[in-house]
N, C-alpha and C positions, 0 to 999 in steps of 0.2 A: 118257026121261032128262028130269029136269025140275031146277030149280035149288031149292035150300033157301032158301026167303025169310029164313027166322030166322039162318040161316048168314051169308046174304048182309048183314042188317042188322047183326050182330055184328062182322064185318069193317069197315063202315061206320062203324061207333060206334068200334072199335078203331083206325082209321085217325084219326078226329077227334081221340080222345085222345092219338094219338102226334103230333098237329102241335099240339096245346095243349102237350104235354110238351115238345116242342123250342122252340118259344117261349117258355117259361118258364124253361128250361134257359139260354137265351141271355140271357135278363132278369137271371137269377141269377150270371153268370159276372161275375168280377172279377178285377183283377190286368192283366199284363203281357200275357199271351196273348191277352184280350179287345182290348187297346190295339193289339197288332199285326194282330189280324184286322179290325179298324175300320179301321187304316191301309191295308190291303191291298186291302179291299173299296172304302174311298175313292178309291183308286188308279185300280179297275177300273172303277167308276161315272163317273168324271172323265177315262177315256180320250182326250178331245177336250179337251186344255186351254185353249182358247181361242185357241191358235195356228193351228188348222185342222190340225194334225197328228195322227196316231194315235201314243200313247206305245208301240205294237207290243204290247199285251197281247192284242188281240183273235185269236181263233181262226181257223182256215180252216174254211169250211163243210163241207169233204169230210171233213178229220180230225175234226171234232167229231161229224159224222153217224155215219162208220165206228165211231166209241168208244161213241156210244149204241146203235147197232143192235148189235154186240155183245155188250155187257153185257143188252141187253134181249134178243138172242136166247137167250143162254146161261140167263137166268132163266127165261124163258118153255118153253123145252126141258127142263129141271128140272121146271118143273111140269106139262107135259104128259105126260110118263113118269111121274108121281107115283104115278097110280092101279096102275101095273104094278111101279112100282119105289118102295116105299113110304118108304125111307127120304129121298126128295127132297120128301115131302110137306109138310113145313112151310118149305120155302123159299119159297113166294111169299108167304105169310102174313109172315114174318118181312122180307121185302123191301119188303113194304106199310108196316110199321110204321117202318122205317130211312126211307123214301120221305118218310113223313109227319113224322117228327122233322127231317129234314134240311130239307123245306118250310118246317116253323114255325120251325126256327132262321134259316135264310135270310131268311125275310119278316120276323121281328123285328130281326135285324142290319142290314137292309135299310132298314127305317124309323127304325132307330138313327142310322145313318150318315147317311141322306139327308134326314131329316125328312121334310115333307110330300111333297116331289118323290118319296121311297122308293115312295109309292103307286103314282106312275106306273111305277116300274121294277118292283113287283111286279105288277101288271095286264098290263103288257105284255112281261116278261119271264119269272115264275113260274108266275102263273095258265095262262095260254093250254093249253100242253100237259099240265100237272098236272089241268087239271078235267077232260082226257078219259082222260089216263092212270089215272089212280087209281081211277077207277070201272071201269074196265075190268080193272085188276089184280084188284080186289075181285071182280067177276063171275067172272073166270076162276079166281081161286082157289078160290071157292064151290064151282064147277063141277068143278075138280080134286079137292076134298076128297069133295064128295059122290057121285062118281064113284068114288074109292077105295074109298068105305063101301058103295057097290051092289057092288062087284068081290068085295070080301070075302062080300058076302050071298050073290051067285051063283055063285061059286066052291064055296062050300059046298053049294049045291042041284045041281040038275042043268038050268040054264037058260042052257046056253052058245050057243044062238041069238039070245037076245035079247041076251048078250053082245057079240056081234059086231055086231048092228045100232046099240046104244048105242056101240061103238067107233068106227063112222063118223060118227057123229053128234057125237060127242066131238070128234075130230078136224076135223070141218068148223065147228065152234064156234070151236074153238083156234086154227086157220087164217084164220078171220074177225078175232077177236081181234088175233093176231099184224099181220094187215094194217093195223088200227087203229091199232097200238101203233108201226109202221115209218112210218105218216103222221106220227104225232105225234113221232117221233124228227126225221124232217124238217121238221115247225116249229119244234121246239125246235133244233134244229141252226142253222137261219136266225136264231131270235131271239138264240141265243147269239154267234152270228158278226156279227151286227149291230149288238148294243147295247155 
């Protein structure tokens, strides 16, 4: 089993395009909806209003982690079974595109609301976990798609032993990827609860 480098490059390129699309979408927004979003984000970023007390918008670490963990568990489970259940094959690539758009939108909105201080919020609050998660998602999506294609070829032939050996490696790699994503969920929950 090997990773298709061209497929990985396409997924990374699509991720970069979706990040740009999210930031361009934020820049082109106008009207009352954008004003309300800016006001809400401004309140979140200024949870300590100078009096030393929190405005109550912070989430608890445990609740935040469980929410992130369950979402990632669901997406990665659907991606893991994709070579067997072909209906779930596009789940992880679509999730990557949506995460990229959300990241681009959030970064652009943070810069617009907080100005230069927004760079600090992006580097400390958005970038650390996304810098790890997004490439891991791309790697696992490439693995899932490539394994699905190989499975179709192997089932049509008579190479069932090779399919069993590849299944062991596939689940091992997916387990390692899930472990990395779980650690980044811990990091994201910590950053979300502390900012």
